[in-house]
C-alpha positions in Angstrom: -10.8 -1.5 -23.6 -11.8 1.7 -25.1 -15.4 2.2 -22.7 -12.7 2.1 -19.7 -10.9 4.9 -21.4 -8.1 2.9 -21.6 -6.3 2.3 -25.2 -5.4 -1.2 -26.7 -2.5 -2.7 -25.7 1.0 -1.8 -27.6 2.9 -4.4 -30.0 4.0 -6.9 -27.2 2.0 -5.4 -24.4 -0.2 -7.0 -22.2 -3.5 -7.0 -23.4 -5.1 -8.0 -19.9 -5.4 -7.5 -16.4 -6.1 -10.2 -13.3 -8.6 -9.1 -9.8 -7.1 -10.9 -7.1 -8.6 -10.1 -4.1 -9.1 -11.8 -0.3 -12.4 -12.2 1.0 -13.6 -9.2 3.3 -15.6 -8.8 6.0 -16.1 -5.0 7.1 -18.1 -3.6 9.9 -18.3 -2.8 13.2 -18.1 -5.3 15.8 -17.2 -7.9 13.2 -14.2 -9.3 15.3 -16.3 -11.4 17.0 -17.5 -13.6 13.7 -13.2 -14.5 13.5 -13.8 -18.0 15.7 -16.5 -19.4 13.4 -14.8 -17.8 10.5 -11.8 -19.8 11.8 -13.3 -23.0 11.6 -14.8 -22.5 8.9 -11.5 -23.0 7.1 -10.8 -26.1 9.2 -8.2 -24.5 11.6 -8.1 -26.3 15.2 -4.5 -25.5 16.2 -3.9 -21.7 15.3 -1.4 -19.3 15.9 -2.4 -16.1 16.7 0.1 -13.4 15.7 -0.3 -9.9 17.4 2.6 -7.1 19.0 3.4 -6.7 23.0 1.0 -3.3 22.4 -1.7 -4.7 21.0 -2.2 -7.6 23.2 -3.2 -5.2 25.5 -5.7 -3.6 24.0 -9.8 -5.0 24.2 -10.0 -5.2 20.3 -7.6 -8.0 20.7 -9.0 -9.9 23.7 -12.2 -9.9 21.8 -10.5 -11.7 19.2 -8.8 -13.9 21.8 -12.5 -14.8 23.5 -13.9 -15.6 19.9 -11.4 -17.9 19.0 -11.0 -20.0 22.1 -15.5 -20.2 22.2 -14.9 -22.1 18.8 -13.1 -24.1 20.6 -9.4 -23.9 19.0 -6.4 -24.3 20.4 -4.1 -21.2 20.5 -0.9 -20.5 20.2 0.8 -17.1 21.1 3.1 -15.0 19.3 3.4 -11.5 20.4 6.9 -10.3 19.8 6.1 -9.0 16.3 8.4 -5.9 16.1 7.1 -2.9 14.5 8.5 -2.1 11.1 9.8 -5.5 11.2 13.2 -6.7 9.9 14.8 -9.5 8.2 15.7 -11.0 11.7 12.3 -10.4 13.2 10.4 -12.3 10.3 13.3 -15.6 11.0 12.4 -15.5 14.3 8.7 -15.4 13.8 9.1 -18.5 11.3 11.2 -20.5 13.9 8.2 -19.8 15.8 5.7 -21.2 13.4 7.9 -24.1 12.4 7.4 -25.5 16.4 4.1 -24.8 16.8 2.2 -27.6 14.8 -0.6 -25.1 13.7 -3.4 -25.5 10.8 -3.7 -22.0 10.4 -2.2 -18.6 11.0 -4.9 -15.5 12.6 -3.1 -11.9 12.9 -4.6 -9.3 15.0 -2.7 -5.9 14.7 -1.1 -3.5 12.2 0.3 -4.0 8.7 3.6 -5.0 10.6 1.9 -7.9 12.5 -0.3 -9.0 9.2 3.3 -8.9 7.1 5.2 -10.8 9.8 2.1 -13.6 9.5 2.5 -13.9 5.8 6.4 -14.3 6.3 6.2 -16.7 9.0 3.5 -18.8 7.0 5.7 -18.8 4.3 9.4 -19.7 5.9 8.0 -22.2 7.8 5.9 -23.9 4.8 8.6 -24.1 2.5 11.8 -23.1 4.8 14.6 -21.3 2.2 16.8 -18.1 3.2 14.4 -14.9 3.0 16.1 -13.6 0.6 15.5 -16.4 -1.4 12.0 -14.9 -1.7 12.4 -11.3 -2.0 12.3 -8.7 -4.5 14.7 -8.8 -7.4 17.1 -7.6 -7.5 17.7 -8.0 -3.4 16.7 -11.4 -3.4 15.8 -14.5 -5.9 12.0 -13.6 -6.2 11.9 -17.6 -5.8 8.9 -18.7 -7.0 5.8 -19.8 -3.8 6.1 -23.3 -4.0 2.8 -24.3 -3.4 -0.6 -23.1 -1.1 0.1 -21.5 2.5 -1.9 -22.8 5.7 -5.1 -20.4 5.5 -4.9 -16.8 7.0 -7.5 -14.7 8.7 -6.0 -10.9 9.1 -7.8 -8.8 11.4 -6.2 -5.0 11.2 -6.4 -2.9 13.6 -5.3 0.5 12.1 -6.6 2.1 8.7 -3.6 2.1 6.2 -1.5 -0.5 5.1 -4.4 -2.9 3.4 -2.0 -5.9 4.4 -5.3 -7.7 5.1 -5.6 -8.1 1.1 -2.6 -8.0 -0.3 -0.1 -10.5 -1.1 3.2 -8.4 -0.1 4.7 -8.8 3.0 6.9 -5.5 4.1 10.7 -5.8 5.9 14.0 -3.9 6.7 16.9 -5.8 5.3 19.6 -5.2 7.7 22.4 -5.7 5.7 21.3 -3.7 2.9 19.8 -0.7 4.7 16.6 -0.5 2.8 13.0 -2.3 3.0 12.6 -5.3 0.6 9.6 -7.2 0.5 8.4 -10.7 -0.5 5.5 -10.2 -3.2 3.0 -13.1 -4.1 -0.8 -14.2 -4.4 0.0 -16.9 -2.6 0.5 -14.6 0.4 -2.2 -13.0 0.4 -4.5 -13.5 3.5 -7.6 -15.8 2.7 -9.7 -13.8 4.8 -9.8 -10.2 6.4 -11.7 -9.6 9.3 -11.9 -5.8 9.3 -13.6 -4.1 12.3 -13.6 -0.2 12.5 -13.9 -0.4 16.3 -10.3 -1.4 16.0 -9.1 2.3 15.3 -11.5 3.9 18.4 -8.2 3.6 20.8 -5.9 5.0 17.5 -3.5 8.2 18.7 -3.9 11.3 16.5 0.4 10.8 14.8 -0.4 6.7 14.2 -3.9 7.9 12.4 -2.1 10.4 10.7 0.4 8.1 9.4 -1.5 5.4 8.6 -4.1 7.9 6.9 -1.4 9.1 4.5 -0.7 5.6 3.7 -3.8 5.1 2.2 -3.5 8.2 0.8 -0.3 7.3 -0.7 -1.9 4.0 -2.0 -5.0 5.4 -3.7 -2.7 8.3 -5.7 0.2 6.6 -6.6 -2.0 3.3 -7.7 -3.9 6.0 -9.6 -1.0 7.3 -11.8 1.2 4.2 -12.2 2.0 2.8 -15.3 -1.5 1.7 -17.2 -1.2 -2.2 -17.5 -1.3 -2.2 -21.0 1.7 -0.4 -21.5 3.5 -3.7 -19.6 5.4 -6.0 -21.4 2.7 -8.7 -21.9 4.5 -12.0 -19.8 6.0 -14.9 -21.0 3.2 -16.9 -19.5 -0.5 -15.9 -18.3 0.6 -16.9 -15.0 3.7 -14.8 -15.1 1.6 -11.6 -15.0 3.1 -9.8 -11.8 0.6 -8.5 -9.2 1.7 -5.3 -9.7 0.3 -5.1 -13.1 -0.3 -1.6 -13.6 -3.3 0.7 -13.3 -6.6 -0.7 -14.7 -10.3 -0.1 -15.1 -10.5 -1.9 -11.8 -8.0 -0.3 -10.1 -9.1 2.9 -10.8 -12.4 2.4 -9.2 -11.1 1.8 -5.3 -8.5 4.4 -5.6 -11.3 6.9 -6.7 -13.0 6.6 -4.2 -10.8 6.2 -1.5 -9.4 9.4 -2.3 -12.0 11.2 -1.7 -12.8 9.7 1.3 -9.2 10.9 2.5 -10.2 14.6 1.6 -13.5 14.1 3.4 -12.4 12.4 6.6 -8.4 12.0 6.8 -8.3 15.3 8.9 -11.4 14.4 10.8 -10.2 11.3 11.7 -6.8 13.1 13.1 -8.5 15.7 14.8 -11.1 13.8 16.9 -10.8 9.9 18.5 -14.5 10.2 19.1 -15.4 11.1 15.7 -16.5 7.2 14.8 -18.0 8.4 11.5 -14.7 9.6 10.1 -12.5 6.7 11.5 -15.0 4.0 9.3 -14.0 5.9 6.6 -10.8 5.8 6.6 -10.9 2.4 7.4 -13.1 1.5 4.3 -10.3 3.3 2.2 -7.9 1.5 3.4 -10.3 -1.4 2.2 -10.5 -0.2 -0.8 -7.0 1.3 -1.7 -5.4 -2.1 -0.2 -8.1 -4.4 -2.9 -6.8 -1.3 -5.9 -2.7 -1.3 -5.3 -3.6 -5.2 -4.7 -3.9 -5.7 -8.6 -2.6 -2.7 -9.6 0.7 -1.3 -7.9 2.2 1.7 -6.2 5.6 3.8 -7.4 8.0 6.0 -6.6 7.1 7.2 -2.9 7.2 4.0 -1.7 10.5 3.3 -3.3 11.7 6.0 -1.7 10.1 5.1 1.5 11.7 2.1 1.7 15.0 4.1 1.5 13.6 6.6 3.7 12.6 3.7 6.8 15.7 2.1 6.0 18.3 4.4 7.4 16.0 5.5 10.0 18.7 4.2 12.6 20.8 7.1 11.2 18.8 10.0 12.3 16.9 10.9 15.8 13.6 10.9 14.8 11.2 9.3 17.7 7.7 9.4 16.6 5.1 10.6 19.1 2.3 7.6 19.4 4.7 5.1 18.5 6.6 2.5 21.1 9.3 4.4 23.0 13.2 2.9 21.6 15.0 3.1 18.5 14.8 5.9 16.1 11.3 5.2 13.7 10.1 6.5 10.8 6.4 5.2 10.8 5.8 3.7 7.1 2.7 6.3 6.0 5.1 9.2 7.1 8.0 7.9 4.8 5.7 8.0 2.0 4.4 10.9 2.0 7.3 13.0 2.6 8.2 12.8 -0.8 4.8 12.7 -2.5 4.8 16.5 -3.1 7.6 16.1 -5.4 6.9 13.0 -6.7 3.8 13.9 -8.1 5.1 17.4 -9.2 7.1 15.2 -11.5 5.1 12.9 -12.9 2.0 14.7 -13.6 2.9 15.8 -17.6 2.8 12.2 -17.8 -1.1 12.5 -17.5 -2.5 16.2 -16.3 -5.9 15.1 -15.7 -5.6 11.7 -13.8 -3.2 14.4 -11.7 -5.7 16.9 -11.2 -9.0 14.6 -10.4 -6.7 13.2 -7.6 -6.2 17.0 -5.8 -9.7 17.4 -6.8 -11.1 14.3 -5.5 -8.6 15.2 -2.1 -10.3 18.8 -2.0 -8.1 21.2 -3.8 -9.9 23.5 -6.4 -9.0 22.8 -10.4 -11.5 24.6 -12.0 -9.7 26.4 -14.9 -6.6 24.8 -14.2 -4.5 23.9 -17.4 -2.4 20.5 -17.8 1.0 22.8 -16.4 -1.0 23.6 -13.2 -1.8 19.7 -12.5 1.9 19.3 -10.6 1.7 22.4 -8.5 -2.3 22.4 -7.5 -1.8 18.3 -6.3 1.5 19.1 -4.4 0.2 22.1 -2.7 -2.3 20.0 -1.7 -0.7 17.4 -0.4 1.3 19.3 1.5 -1.8 21.6 2.8 -3.1 18.1 4.7 0.3 17.0 5.9 0.8 20.8 7.8 -2.4 20.3 9.0 -2.3 16.6 10.2 0.9 17.7 12.1 3.1 15.2 9.8 6.7 16.5 9.8 7.7 19.3 7.1 9.9 17.1 5.0 13.0 14.6 5.1 14.8 17.1 7.3 11.5 16.9 9.5 12.7 13.3 10.5 16.4 14.2 10.4 18.0 13.9 7.5 19.9 16.4 5.5 21.5 16.5 1.8 24.2 14.6 3.1 21.9 11.1 3.2 21.0 11.9 -0.2 23.9 9.7 -2.1 22.6 6.3 0.8 18.9 7.2 0.6 19.2 6.5 -3.4 21.6 3.7 -3.2 18.4 2.5 -0.9 16.0 3.1 -3.5 17.6 1.9 -7.1 16.5 -1.4 -5.6 13.3 -1.6 -5.6 12.5 -2.5 -9.1 9.3 -3.8 -8.7 8.1 -0.2 -7.8 9.7 1.9 -9.8 9.3 0.4 -12.9 5.7 0.8 -12.1 5.7 4.9 -12.5 4.6 6.1 -15.6 7.8 7.6 -16.9 11.4 6.4 -16.0 13.3 6.6 -12.8 16.7 6.4 -12.9 19.3 7.7 -10.3 19.6 11.4 -11.2 16.0 11.8 -10.5 15.5 9.8 -7.6 18.9 12.7 -6.4 16.9 15.5 -7.5 13.6 14.2 -5.8 15.4 13.5 -2.3 17.0 16.9 -2.7 13.6 18.7 -3.2 11.6 16.9 -0.5 13.8 18.1 2.4 11.3 20.7 2.9 7.6 20.1 1.7 6.5 23.8 2.5 
């Protein structure tokens, strides 16, 4: 595809890419449309998913009121766990099995949306969770058929879960995160109301914002779709098919928005323009990585978050309790080291990413791409109050072997990287990521 600056597929490579996304409604106050949209999807009795904190917020009450006003019966599940686990997914599935509902509505962050996806799957086609989980952790069994309609209403500007077919969880036996990935898990519709972010504390805005940034930068630098082996059948083309002309569009704009608005959104909760811009960036990056996929920083993050119980790190702005490394933080802590390494595969893309994030790149050479991008990421992290590397969240060099073990199973993500990443490379990246500045 020369017009889009992509080469022709190599021998045995995939010559096409697929664009697939949820229907999206975006705008302030659009949560009021929820009841009408649910009824239009044929819902009459709805499983309403949220978590204990979001259940106390005005945005949730507006959602609930819209559903009730439309004449819908509600079955409330407000026990979603922040950073869900295999156990919490199965608990939610048991609720859904007994609720006799014809649709799902999720109001909350990525944990809420992912839990609703898993509950819909496991209650529709009961099986052990690992039957559907990604290889090599699970069997990657295809979702047997369509799921009930799901309306997703995000309250954080980060995960993009409202437009992806991915449900991430912590496998307690593995000690690392993994996921179920299927186009059938993608919500039917997303209602994205920027008013939902008005009450978010700064640390949550920072963590979710760096998740957006990482989605866009990883997708933009991923292995090209035409370098991926052609599938045996077209319908077996993976969702994480590699960067492509469509995903590039969303990634570029999301990176520009992050460069312009991320620090503003963190600094001032009254800056409605910045928080709305970050919500739009999250949507764009979510649609983009839904077709391209992310790579090494997310793979490493699954291990970082999965071993958090061995640290004493408890982030401000999140529910008190057991140790927790928020997803966006766990992702960005390795990003400077990773992009310093991958820059050699496409210096211009890495320089463009740095430029869109606000770095000065005039006169830069190809060999400067990695250092410039890594430096700009560290500057943004430091300004937003993100911990300084893995040591900042309680890890040290002694944890590296187990962090590597928790990353190696993330084959779906590692195979999407623009170069080969195995245990030796991961070991070096984890050691380098102990400090970011």
